[in-house]
PDBQT receptor file of N, H, CA, C and O in Angstrom, charges set to zero:
ATOM      1  N   UNK A   1    -248.394 -56.398  46.183  1.00  0.00    +0.000 N 
ATOM      2  CA  UNK A   1    -247.841 -55.070  46.287  1.00  0.00    +0.000 C 
ATOM      3  C   UNK A   1    -246.527 -55.141  47.068  1.00  0.00    +0.000 C 
ATOM      4  O   UNK A   1    -246.463 -55.769  48.125  1.00  0.00    +0.000 OA
ATOM      5  N   UNK A   2    -245.502 -54.510  46.559  1.00  0.00    +0.000 N 
ATOM      6  H   UNK A   2    -245.553 -53.999  45.701  1.00  0.00    +0.000 HD
ATOM      7  CA  UNK A   2    -244.197 -54.502  47.213  1.00  0.00    +0.000 C 
ATOM      8  C   UNK A   2    -244.251 -53.668  48.487  1.00  0.00    +0.000 C 
ATOM      9  O   UNK A   2    -244.824 -52.578  48.505  1.00  0.00    +0.000 OA
ATOM     10  N   UNK A   3    -243.650 -54.190  49.549  1.00  0.00    +0.000 N 
ATOM     11  H   UNK A   3    -243.184 -55.075  49.534  1.00  0.00    +0.000 HD
ATOM     12  CA  UNK A   3    -243.652 -53.499  50.837  1.00  0.00    +0.000 C 
ATOM     13  C   UNK A   3    -242.295 -52.911  51.195  1.00  0.00    +0.000 C 
ATOM     14  O   UNK A   3    -242.196 -52.109  52.124  1.00  0.00    +0.000 OA
ATOM     15  N   UNK A   4    -241.257 -53.294  50.476  1.00  0.00    +0.000 N 
ATOM     16  H   UNK A   4    -241.338 -53.945  49.721  1.00  0.00    +0.000 HD
ATOM     17  CA  UNK A   4    -239.905 -52.859  50.821  1.00  0.00    +0.000 C 
ATOM     18  C   UNK A   4    -239.638 -51.413  50.453  1.00  0.00    +0.000 C 
ATOM     19  O   UNK A   4    -240.347 -50.809  49.648  1.00  0.00    +0.000 OA
ATOM     20  N   UNK A   5    -238.597 -50.879  51.064  1.00  0.00    +0.000 N 
ATOM     21  H   UNK A   5    -238.021 -51.370  51.718  1.00  0.00    +0.000 HD
ATOM     22  CA  UNK A   5    -238.168 -49.523  50.759  1.00  0.00    +0.000 C 
ATOM     23  C   UNK A   5    -237.319 -49.534  49.496  1.00  0.00    +0.000 C 
ATOM     24  O   UNK A   5    -236.662 -50.528  49.186  1.00  0.00    +0.000 OA
ATOM     25  N   UNK A   6    -237.338 -48.439  48.782  1.00  0.00    +0.000 N 
ATOM     26  H   UNK A   6    -237.871 -47.631  49.034  1.00  0.00    +0.000 HD
ATOM     27  CA  UNK A   6    -236.505 -48.316  47.592  1.00  0.00    +0.000 C 
ATOM     28  C   UNK A   6    -235.033 -48.405  47.956  1.00  0.00    +0.000 C 
ATOM     29  O   UNK A   6    -234.632 -47.963  49.032  1.00  0.00    +0.000 OA
ATOM     30  N   UNK A   7    -234.233 -48.965  47.077  1.00  0.00    +0.000 N 
ATOM     31  H   UNK A   7    -234.560 -49.324  46.202  1.00  0.00    +0.000 HD
ATOM     32  CA  UNK A   7    -232.798 -49.052  47.294  1.00  0.00    +0.000 C 
ATOM     33  C   UNK A   7    -232.348 -50.288  48.042  1.00  0.00    +0.000 C 
ATOM     34  O   UNK A   7    -231.164 -50.412  48.354  1.00  0.00    +0.000 OA
ATOM     35  N   UNK A   8    -233.262 -51.218  48.343  1.00  0.00    +0.000 N 
ATOM     36  H   UNK A   8    -234.224 -51.117  48.089  1.00  0.00    +0.000 HD
ATOM     37  CA  UNK A   8    -232.882 -52.442  49.048  1.00  0.00    +0.000 C 
ATOM     38  C   UNK A   8    -232.540 -53.578  48.095  1.00  0.00    +0.000 C 
ATOM     39  O   UNK A   8    -231.975 -54.585  48.521  1.00  0.00    +0.000 OA
ATOM     40  N   UNK A   9    -232.868 -53.440  46.828  1.00  0.00    +0.000 N 
ATOM     41  H   UNK A   9    -233.327 -52.622  46.483  1.00  0.00    +0.000 HD
ATOM     42  CA  UNK A   9    -232.539 -54.456  45.834  1.00  0.00    +0.000 C 
ATOM     43  C   UNK A   9    -231.072 -54.306  45.431  1.00  0.00    +0.000 C 
ATOM     44  O   UNK A   9    -230.503 -53.216  45.495  1.00  0.00    +0.000 OA
ATOM     45  N   UNK A  10    -230.482 -55.414  45.019  1.00  0.00    +0.000 N 
ATOM     46  H   UNK A  10    -230.945 -56.299  44.967  1.00  0.00    +0.000 HD
ATOM     47  CA  UNK A  10    -229.084 -55.393  44.583  1.00  0.00    +0.000 C 
ATOM     48  C   UNK A  10    -228.956 -56.149  43.268  1.00  0.00    +0.000 C 
ATOM     49  O   UNK A  10    -229.740 -57.051  42.975  1.00  0.00    +0.000 OA
ATOM     50  N   UNK A  11    -227.956 -55.765  42.483  1.00  0.00    +0.000 N 
ATOM     51  H   UNK A  11    -227.319 -55.032  42.722  1.00  0.00    +0.000 HD
ATOM     52  CA  UNK A  11    -227.682 -56.412  41.206  1.00  0.00    +0.000 C 
ATOM     53  C   UNK A  11    -226.171 -56.606  41.086  1.00  0.00    +0.000 C 
ATOM     54  O   UNK A  11    -225.395 -55.734  41.480  1.00  0.00    +0.000 OA
ATOM     55  N   UNK A  12    -225.758 -57.747  40.543  1.00  0.00    +0.000 N 
ATOM     56  H   UNK A  12    -226.388 -58.455  40.224  1.00  0.00    +0.000 HD
ATOM     57  CA  UNK A  12    -224.334 -58.056  40.391  1.00  0.00    +0.000 C 
ATOM     58  C   UNK A  12    -224.138 -58.678  39.012  1.00  0.00    +0.000 C 
ATOM     59  O   UNK A  12    -224.735 -59.708  38.700  1.00  0.00    +0.000 OA
ATOM     60  N   UNK A  13    -223.306 -58.055  38.196  1.00  0.00    +0.000 N 
ATOM     61  H   UNK A  13    -222.821 -57.219  38.450  1.00  0.00    +0.000 HD
ATOM     62  CA  UNK A  13    -223.058 -58.549  36.841  1.00  0.00    +0.000 C 
ATOM     63  C   UNK A  13    -221.555 -58.732  36.655  1.00  0.00    +0.000 C 
ATOM     64  O   UNK A  13    -220.765 -57.825  36.916  1.00  0.00    +0.000 OA
ATOM     65  N   UNK A  14    -221.178 -59.926  36.197  1.00  0.00    +0.000 N 
ATOM     66  H   UNK A  14    -221.820 -60.663  35.985  1.00  0.00    +0.000 HD
ATOM     67  CA  UNK A  14    -219.777 -60.227  35.898  1.00  0.00    +0.000 C 
ATOM     68  C   UNK A  14    -219.733 -60.783  34.481  1.00  0.00    +0.000 C 
ATOM     69  O   UNK A  14    -220.456 -61.725  34.156  1.00  0.00    +0.000 OA
ATOM     70  N   UNK A  15    -218.886 -60.201  33.641  1.00  0.00    +0.000 N 
ATOM     71  H   UNK A  15    -218.298 -59.436  33.905  1.00  0.00    +0.000 HD
ATOM     72  CA  UNK A  15    -218.737 -60.649  32.257  1.00  0.00    +0.000 C 
ATOM     73  C   UNK A  15    -217.318 -61.172  32.076  1.00  0.00    +0.000 C 
ATOM     74  O   UNK A  15    -216.346 -60.468  32.348  1.00  0.00    +0.000 OA
ATOM     75  N   UNK A  16    -217.211 -62.403  31.618  1.00  0.00    +0.000 N 
ATOM     76  H   UNK A  16    -218.001 -62.975  31.397  1.00  0.00    +0.000 HD
ATOM     77  CA  UNK A  16    -215.903 -62.994  31.338  1.00  0.00    +0.000 C 
ATOM     78  C   UNK A  16    -215.805 -63.207  29.826  1.00  0.00    +0.000 C 
ATOM     79  O   UNK A  16    -216.247 -64.230  29.301  1.00  0.00    +0.000 OA
ATOM     80  N   UNK A  17    -215.232 -62.243  29.151  1.00  0.00    +0.000 N 
ATOM     81  H   UNK A  17    -214.873 -61.412  29.578  1.00  0.00    +0.000 HD
ATOM     82  CA  UNK A  17    -215.096 -62.340  27.697  1.00  0.00    +0.000 C 
ATOM     83  C   UNK A  17    -214.132 -63.460  27.308  1.00  0.00    +0.000 C 
ATOM     84  O   UNK A  17    -214.309 -64.101  26.272  1.00  0.00    +0.000 OA
ATOM     85  N   UNK A  18    -213.132 -63.693  28.122  1.00  0.00    +0.000 N 
ATOM     86  H   UNK A  18    -212.989 -63.173  28.964  1.00  0.00    +0.000 HD
ATOM     87  CA  UNK A  18    -212.132 -64.722  27.823  1.00  0.00    +0.000 C 
ATOM     88  C   UNK A  18    -212.755 -66.115  27.709  1.00  0.00    +0.000 C 
ATOM     89  O   UNK A  18    -212.385 -66.894  26.831  1.00  0.00    +0.000 OA
ATOM     90  N   UNK A  19    -213.696 -66.424  28.596  1.00  0.00    +0.000 N 
ATOM     91  H   UNK A  19    -213.996 -65.791  29.309  1.00  0.00    +0.000 HD
ATOM     92  CA  UNK A  19    -214.302 -67.756  28.609  1.00  0.00    +0.000 C 
ATOM     93  C   UNK A  19    -215.731 -67.771  28.075  1.00  0.00    +0.000 C 
ATOM     94  O   UNK A  19    -216.341 -68.835  27.970  1.00  0.00    +0.000 OA
ATOM     95  N   UNK A  20    -216.270 -66.603  27.738  1.00  0.00    +0.000 N 
ATOM     96  H   UNK A  20    -215.775 -65.739  27.824  1.00  0.00    +0.000 HD
ATOM     97  CA  UNK A  20    -217.586 -66.518  27.111  1.00  0.00    +0.000 C 
ATOM     98  C   UNK A  20    -218.764 -66.792  28.030  1.00  0.00    +0.000 C 
ATOM     99  O   UNK A  20    -219.720 -67.453  27.622  1.00  0.00    +0.000 OA
ATOM    100  N   UNK A  21    -218.716 -66.292  29.278  1.00  0.00    +0.000 N 
ATOM    101  H   UNK A  21    -217.939 -65.756  29.609  1.00  0.00    +0.000 HD
ATOM    102  CA  UNK A  21    -219.858 -66.467  30.164  1.00  0.00    +0.000 C 
ATOM    103  C   UNK A  21    -220.194 -65.163  30.865  1.00  0.00    +0.000 C 
ATOM    104  O   UNK A  21    -219.377 -64.247  30.957  1.00  0.00    +0.000 OA
ATOM    105  N   UNK A  22    -221.417 -65.110  31.352  1.00  0.00    +0.000 N 
ATOM    106  H   UNK A  22    -222.081 -65.854  31.277  1.00  0.00    +0.000 HD
ATOM    107  CA  UNK A  22    -221.917 -63.941  32.086  1.00  0.00    +0.000 C 
ATOM    108  C   UNK A  22    -222.611 -64.441  33.350  1.00  0.00    +0.000 C 
ATOM    109  O   UNK A  22    -223.375 -65.406  33.303  1.00  0.00    +0.000 OA
ATOM    110  N   UNK A  23    -222.349 -63.793  34.462  1.00  0.00    +0.000 N 
ATOM    111  H   UNK A  23    -221.729 -63.010  34.499  1.00  0.00    +0.000 HD
ATOM    112  CA  UNK A  23    -223.057 -64.067  35.713  1.00  0.00    +0.000 C 
ATOM    113  C   UNK A  23    -223.918 -62.851  36.003  1.00  0.00    +0.000 C 
ATOM    114  O   UNK A  23    -223.422 -61.725  36.022  1.00  0.00    +0.000 OA
ATOM    115  N   UNK A  24    -225.197 -63.073  36.227  1.00  0.00    +0.000 N 
ATOM    116  H   UNK A  24    -225.599 -63.989  36.211  1.00  0.00    +0.000 HD
ATOM    117  CA  UNK A  24    -226.111 -61.991  36.586  1.00  0.00    +0.000 C 
ATOM    118  C   UNK A  24    -226.856 -62.413  37.844  1.00  0.00    +0.000 C 
ATOM    119  O   UNK A  24    -227.556 -63.425  37.854  1.00  0.00    +0.000 OA
ATOM    120  N   UNK A  25    -226.700 -61.638  38.890  1.00  0.00    +0.000 N 
ATOM    121  H   UNK A  25    -226.131 -60.816  38.882  1.00  0.00    +0.000 HD
ATOM    122  CA  UNK A  25    -227.435 -61.880  40.134  1.00  0.00    +0.000 C 
ATOM    123  C   UNK A  25    -228.355 -60.704  40.390  1.00  0.00    +0.000 C 
ATOM    124  O   UNK A  25    -227.907 -59.558  40.421  1.00  0.00    +0.000 OA
ATOM    125  N   UNK A  26    -229.622 -60.976  40.572  1.00  0.00    +0.000 N 
ATOM    126  H   UNK A  26    -229.986 -61.907  40.546  1.00  0.00    +0.000 HD
ATOM    127  CA  UNK A  26    -230.606 -59.943  40.902  1.00  0.00    +0.000 C 
ATOM    128  C   UNK A  26    -231.225 -60.357  42.230  1.00  0.00    +0.000 C 
ATOM    129  O   UNK A  26    -231.889 -61.390  42.317  1.00  0.00    +0.000 OA
ATOM    130  N   UNK A  27    -231.009 -59.559  43.252  1.00  0.00    +0.000 N 
ATOM    131  H   UNK A  27    -230.469 -58.720  43.181  1.00  0.00    +0.000 HD
ATOM    132  CA  UNK A  27    -231.419 -59.903  44.602  1.00  0.00    +0.000 C 
ATOM    133  C   UNK A  27    -232.497 -58.925  45.071  1.00  0.00    +0.000 C 
ATOM    134  O   UNK A  27    -232.295 -57.710  45.068  1.00  0.00    +0.000 OA
ATOM    135  N   UNK A  28    -233.629 -59.468  45.466  1.00  0.00    +0.000 N 
ATOM    136  H   UNK A  28    -233.794 -60.454  45.468  1.00  0.00    +0.000 HD
ATOM    137  CA  UNK A  28    -234.788 -58.675  45.870  1.00  0.00    +0.000 C 
ATOM    138  C   UNK A  28    -234.746 -58.420  47.371  1.00  0.00    +0.000 C 
ATOM    139  O   UNK A  28    -234.880 -59.350  48.167  1.00  0.00    +0.000 OA
ATOM    140  N   UNK A  29    -234.561 -57.181  47.749  1.00  0.00    +0.000 N 
ATOM    141  H   UNK A  29    -234.452 -56.426  47.102  1.00  0.00    +0.000 HD
ATOM    142  CA  UNK A  29    -234.480 -56.821  49.163  1.00  0.00    +0.000 C 
ATOM    143  C   UNK A  29    -235.818 -56.424  49.743  1.00  0.00    +0.000 C 
ATOM    144  O   UNK A  29    -235.939 -55.357  50.345  1.00  0.00    +0.000 OA
ATOM    145  N   UNK A  30    -236.821 -57.260  49.574  1.00  0.00    +0.000 N 
ATOM    146  H   UNK A  30    -236.722 -58.127  49.085  1.00  0.00    +0.000 HD
ATOM    147  CA  UNK A  30    -238.175 -56.920  50.000  1.00  0.00    +0.000 C 
ATOM    148  C   UNK A  30    -238.310 -56.805  51.513  1.00  0.00    +0.000 C 
ATOM    149  O   UNK A  30    -239.273 -56.208  51.994  1.00  0.00    +0.000 OA
ATOM    150  N   UNK A  31    -237.380 -57.357  52.269  1.00  0.00    +0.000 N 
ATOM    151  H   UNK A  31    -236.598 -57.843  51.879  1.00  0.00    +0.000 HD
ATOM    152  CA  UNK A  31    -237.498 -57.318  53.727  1.00  0.00    +0.000 C 
ATOM    153  C   UNK A  31    -236.249 -56.703  54.359  1.00  0.00    +0.000 C 
ATOM    154  O   UNK A  31    -235.842 -57.095  55.452  1.00  0.00    +0.000 OA
ATOM    155  N   UNK A  32    -235.656 -55.756  53.676  1.00  0.00    +0.000 N 
ATOM    156  H   UNK A  32    -235.987 -55.438  52.787  1.00  0.00    +0.000 HD
ATOM    157  CA  UNK A  32    -234.456 -55.107  54.183  1.00  0.00    +0.000 C 
ATOM    158  C   UNK A  32    -233.221 -55.488  53.388  1.00  0.00    +0.000 C 
ATOM    159  O   UNK A  32    -233.249 -56.443  52.611  1.00  0.00    +0.000 OA
ATOM    160  N   UNK A  33    -232.140 -54.748  53.577  1.00  0.00    +0.000 N 
ATOM    161  H   UNK A  33    -232.118 -53.972  54.208  1.00  0.00    +0.000 HD
ATOM    162  CA  UNK A  33    -230.935 -54.937  52.763  1.00  0.00    +0.000 C 
ATOM    163  C   UNK A  33    -229.970 -56.009  53.263  1.00  0.00    +0.000 C 
ATOM    164  O   UNK A  33    -229.014 -56.325  52.555  1.00  0.00    +0.000 OA
ATOM    165  N   UNK A  34    -230.174 -56.577  54.438  1.00  0.00    +0.000 N 
ATOM    166  H   UNK A  34    -230.951 -56.320  55.013  1.00  0.00    +0.000 HD
ATOM    167  CA  UNK A  34    -229.184 -57.511  54.994  1.00  0.00    +0.000 C 
ATOM    168  C   UNK A  34    -228.952 -58.732  54.107  1.00  0.00    +0.000 C 
ATOM    169  O   UNK A  34    -227.807 -59.062  53.798  1.00  0.00    +0.000 OA
ATOM    170  N   UNK A  35    -230.018 -59.399  53.699  1.00  0.00    +0.000 N 
ATOM    171  H   UNK A  35    -230.948 -59.131  53.950  1.00  0.00    +0.000 HD
ATOM    172  CA  UNK A  35    -229.874 -60.606  52.870  1.00  0.00    +0.000 C 
ATOM    173  C   UNK A  35    -229.295 -60.265  51.504  1.00  0.00    +0.000 C 
ATOM    174  O   UNK A  35    -228.447 -60.992  50.986  1.00  0.00    +0.000 OA
ATOM    175  N   UNK A  36    -229.752 -59.159  50.920  1.00  0.00    +0.000 N 
ATOM    176  H   UNK A  36    -230.441 -58.569  51.341  1.00  0.00    +0.000 HD
ATOM    177  CA  UNK A  36    -229.248 -58.803  49.593  1.00  0.00    +0.000 C 
ATOM    178  C   UNK A  36    -227.778 -58.410  49.654  1.00  0.00    +0.000 C 
ATOM    179  O   UNK A  36    -227.017 -58.733  48.741  1.00  0.00    +0.000 OA
ATOM    180  N   UNK A  37    -227.371 -57.726  50.702  1.00  0.00    +0.000 N 
ATOM    181  H   UNK A  37    -227.989 -57.464  51.443  1.00  0.00    +0.000 HD
ATOM    182  CA  UNK A  37    -225.954 -57.377  50.851  1.00  0.00    +0.000 C 
ATOM    183  C   UNK A  37    -225.105 -58.636  51.014  1.00  0.00    +0.000 C 
ATOM    184  O   UNK A  37    -224.014 -58.731  50.450  1.00  0.00    +0.000 OA
ATOM    185  N   UNK A  38    -225.606 -59.600  51.783  1.00  0.00    +0.000 N 
ATOM    186  H   UNK A  38    -226.492 -59.523  52.241  1.00  0.00    +0.000 HD
ATOM    187  CA  UNK A  38    -224.879 -60.857  51.965  1.00  0.00    +0.000 C 
ATOM    188  C   UNK A  38    -224.725 -61.580  50.627  1.00  0.00    +0.000 C 
ATOM    189  O   UNK A  38    -223.632 -62.028  50.281  1.00  0.00    +0.000 OA
ATOM    190  N   UNK A  39    -225.819 -61.690  49.878  1.00  0.00    +0.000 N 
ATOM    191  H   UNK A  39    -226.707 -61.326  50.159  1.00  0.00    +0.000 HD
ATOM    192  CA  UNK A  39    -225.762 -62.365  48.581  1.00  0.00    +0.000 C 
ATOM    193  C   UNK A  39    -224.837 -61.634  47.619  1.00  0.00    +0.000 C 
ATOM    194  O   UNK A  39    -224.064 -62.264  46.896  1.00  0.00    +0.000 OA
ATOM    195  N   UNK A  40    -224.913 -60.323  47.607  1.00  0.00    +0.000 N 
ATOM    196  H   UNK A  40    -225.540 -59.812  48.194  1.00  0.00    +0.000 HD
ATOM    197  CA  UNK A  40    -224.058 -59.528  46.726  1.00  0.00    +0.000 C 
ATOM    198  C   UNK A  40    -222.581 -59.791  47.019  1.00  0.00    +0.000 C 
ATOM    199  O   UNK A  40    -221.765 -59.832  46.099  1.00  0.00    +0.000 OA
ATOM    200  N   UNK A  41    -222.239 -59.966  48.274  1.00  0.00    +0.000 N 
ATOM    201  H   UNK A  41    -222.902 -59.932  49.022  1.00  0.00    +0.000 HD
ATOM    202  CA  UNK A  41    -220.843 -60.160  48.662  1.00  0.00    +0.000 C 
ATOM    203  C   UNK A  41    -220.373 -61.608  48.627  1.00  0.00    +0.000 C 
ATOM    204  O   UNK A  41    -219.171 -61.859  48.717  1.00  0.00    +0.000 OA
ATOM    205  N   UNK A  42    -221.290 -62.573  48.500  1.00  0.00    +0.000 N 
ATOM    206  H   UNK A  42    -222.267 -62.370  48.427  1.00  0.00    +0.000 HD
ATOM    207  CA  UNK A  42    -220.895 -63.974  48.623  1.00  0.00    +0.000 C 
ATOM    208  C   UNK A  42    -221.361 -64.907  47.511  1.00  0.00    +0.000 C 
ATOM    209  O   UNK A  42    -220.667 -65.879  47.214  1.00  0.00    +0.000 OA
ATOM    210  N   UNK A  43    -222.486 -64.657  46.898  1.00  0.00    +0.000 N 
ATOM    211  H   UNK A  43    -223.050 -63.867  47.139  1.00  0.00    +0.000 HD
ATOM    212  CA  UNK A  43    -223.093 -65.624  45.983  1.00  0.00    +0.000 C 
ATOM    213  C   UNK A  43    -222.223 -65.911  44.757  1.00  0.00    +0.000 C 
ATOM    214  O   UNK A  43    -222.011 -67.076  44.420  1.00  0.00    +0.000 OA
ATOM    215  N   UNK A  44    -221.721 -64.887  44.093  1.00  0.00    +0.000 N 
ATOM    216  H   UNK A  44    -221.893 -63.941  44.368  1.00  0.00    +0.000 HD
ATOM    217  CA  UNK A  44    -220.901 -65.102  42.904  1.00  0.00    +0.000 C 
ATOM    218  C   UNK A  44    -219.693 -65.980  43.233  1.00  0.00    +0.000 C 
ATOM    219  O   UNK A  44    -219.378 -66.914  42.495  1.00  0.00    +0.000 OA
ATOM    220  N   UNK A  45    -219.026 -65.677  44.335  1.00  0.00    +0.000 N 
ATOM    221  H   UNK A  45    -219.282 -64.918  44.934  1.00  0.00    +0.000 HD
ATOM    222  CA  UNK A  45    -217.819 -66.418  44.698  1.00  0.00    +0.000 C 
ATOM    223  C   UNK A  45    -218.146 -67.871  45.026  1.00  0.00    +0.000 C 
ATOM    224  O   UNK A  45    -217.363 -68.765  44.704  1.00  0.00    +0.000 OA
ATOM    225  N   UNK A  46    -219.284 -68.120  45.659  1.00  0.00    +0.000 N 
ATOM    226  H   UNK A  46    -219.920 -67.393  45.921  1.00  0.00    +0.000 HD
ATOM    227  CA  UNK A  46    -219.700 -69.494  45.959  1.00  0.00    +0.000 C 
ATOM    228  C   UNK A  46    -219.997 -70.261  44.672  1.00  0.00    +0.000 C 
ATOM    229  O   UNK A  46    -219.578 -71.408  44.524  1.00  0.00    +0.000 OA
ATOM    230  N   UNK A  47    -220.713 -69.637  43.748  1.00  0.00    +0.000 N 
ATOM    231  H   UNK A  47    -221.054 -68.704  43.868  1.00  0.00    +0.000 HD
ATOM    232  CA  UNK A  47    -221.026 -70.278  42.463  1.00  0.00    +0.000 C 
ATOM    233  C   UNK A  47    -219.744 -70.505  41.674  1.00  0.00    +0.000 C 
ATOM    234  O   UNK A  47    -219.540 -71.581  41.113  1.00  0.00    +0.000 OA
ATOM    235  N   UNK A  48    -218.890 -69.506  41.629  1.00  0.00    +0.000 N 
ATOM    236  H   UNK A  48    -219.056 -68.632  42.085  1.00  0.00    +0.000 HD
ATOM    237  CA  UNK A  48    -217.630 -69.609  40.893  1.00  0.00    +0.000 C 
ATOM    238  C   UNK A  48    -216.770 -70.748  41.434  1.00  0.00    +0.000 C 
ATOM    239  O   UNK A  48    -216.205 -71.523  40.663  1.00  0.00    +0.000 OA
ATOM    240  N   UNK A  49    -216.673 -70.847  42.751  1.00  0.00    +0.000 N 
ATOM    241  H   UNK A  49    -217.132 -70.217  43.377  1.00  0.00    +0.000 HD
ATOM    242  CA  UNK A  49    -215.875 -71.925  43.348  1.00  0.00    +0.000 C 
ATOM    243  C   UNK A  49    -216.443 -73.298  43.003  1.00  0.00    +0.000 C 
ATOM    244  O   UNK A  49    -215.684 -74.233  42.749  1.00  0.00    +0.000 OA
ATOM    245  N   UNK A  50    -217.760 -73.431  42.990  1.00  0.00    +0.000 N 
ATOM    246  H   UNK A  50    -218.377 -72.671  43.197  1.00  0.00    +0.000 HD
ATOM    247  CA  UNK A  50    -218.394 -74.713  42.664  1.00  0.00    +0.000 C 
ATOM    248  C   UNK A  50    -218.192 -75.099  41.200  1.00  0.00    +0.000 C 
ATOM    249  O   UNK A  50    -218.108 -76.284  40.877  1.00  0.00    +0.000 OA
ATOM    250  N   UNK A  51    -218.114 -74.102  40.314  1.00  0.00    +0.000 N 
ATOM    251  H   UNK A  51    -218.182 -73.140  40.577  1.00  0.00    +0.000 HD
ATOM    252  CA  UNK A  51    -218.032 -74.369  38.879  1.00  0.00    +0.000 C 
ATOM    253  C   UNK A  51    -216.616 -74.276  38.314  1.00  0.00    +0.000 C 
ATOM    254  O   UNK A  51    -216.443 -74.380  37.100  1.00  0.00    +0.000 OA
ATOM    255  N   UNK A  52    -215.615 -74.085  39.142  1.00  0.00    +0.000 N 
ATOM    256  H   UNK A  52    -215.756 -73.999  40.128  1.00  0.00    +0.000 HD
ATOM    257  CA  UNK A  52    -214.238 -73.900  38.667  1.00  0.00    +0.000 C 
ATOM    258  C   UNK A  52    -213.801 -74.956  37.664  1.00  0.00    +0.000 C 
ATOM    259  O   UNK A  52    -213.171 -74.615  36.663  1.00  0.00    +0.000 OA
ATOM    260  N   UNK A  53    -214.105 -76.189  37.889  1.00  0.00    +0.000 N 
ATOM    261  H   UNK A  53    -214.618 -76.466  38.702  1.00  0.00    +0.000 HD
ATOM    262  CA  UNK A  53    -213.687 -77.251  36.984  1.00  0.00    +0.000 C 
ATOM    263  C   UNK A  53    -214.402 -77.239  35.647  1.00  0.00    +0.000 C 
ATOM    264  O   UNK A  53    -213.925 -77.845  34.688  1.00  0.00    +0.000 OA
ATOM    265  N   UNK A  54    -215.540 -76.559  35.566  1.00  0.00    +0.000 N 
ATOM    266  H   UNK A  54    -215.927 -76.066  36.345  1.00  0.00    +0.000 HD
ATOM    267  CA  UNK A  54    -216.332 -76.525  34.339  1.00  0.00    +0.000 C 
ATOM    268  C   UNK A  54    -216.092 -75.275  33.506  1.00  0.00    +0.000 C 
ATOM    269  O   UNK A  54    -216.373 -75.268  32.307  1.00  0.00    +0.000 OA
ATOM    270  N   UNK A  55    -215.576 -74.216  34.125  1.00  0.00    +0.000 N 
ATOM    271  H   UNK A  55    -215.347 -74.222  35.098  1.00  0.00    +0.000 HD
ATOM    272  CA  UNK A  55    -215.447 -72.934  33.423  1.00  0.00    +0.000 C 
ATOM    273  C   UNK A  55    -214.159 -72.835  32.656  1.00  0.00    +0.000 C 
ATOM    274  O   UNK A  55    -213.900 -71.819  32.012  1.00  0.00    +0.000 OA
TER     275      UNK A  55
């Protein structure tokens, strides 16, 4: 059973039609919004930086 409050989950979608890829991040804020807010603001950029040579 979920214990978190509503509205603590986050979702981030980026579509790059030019290169034909989609990034979808779904972050479960089951223990508050701090971790999900951090991931929402940082995860895509970290993944993008790591994959720059491949994209």
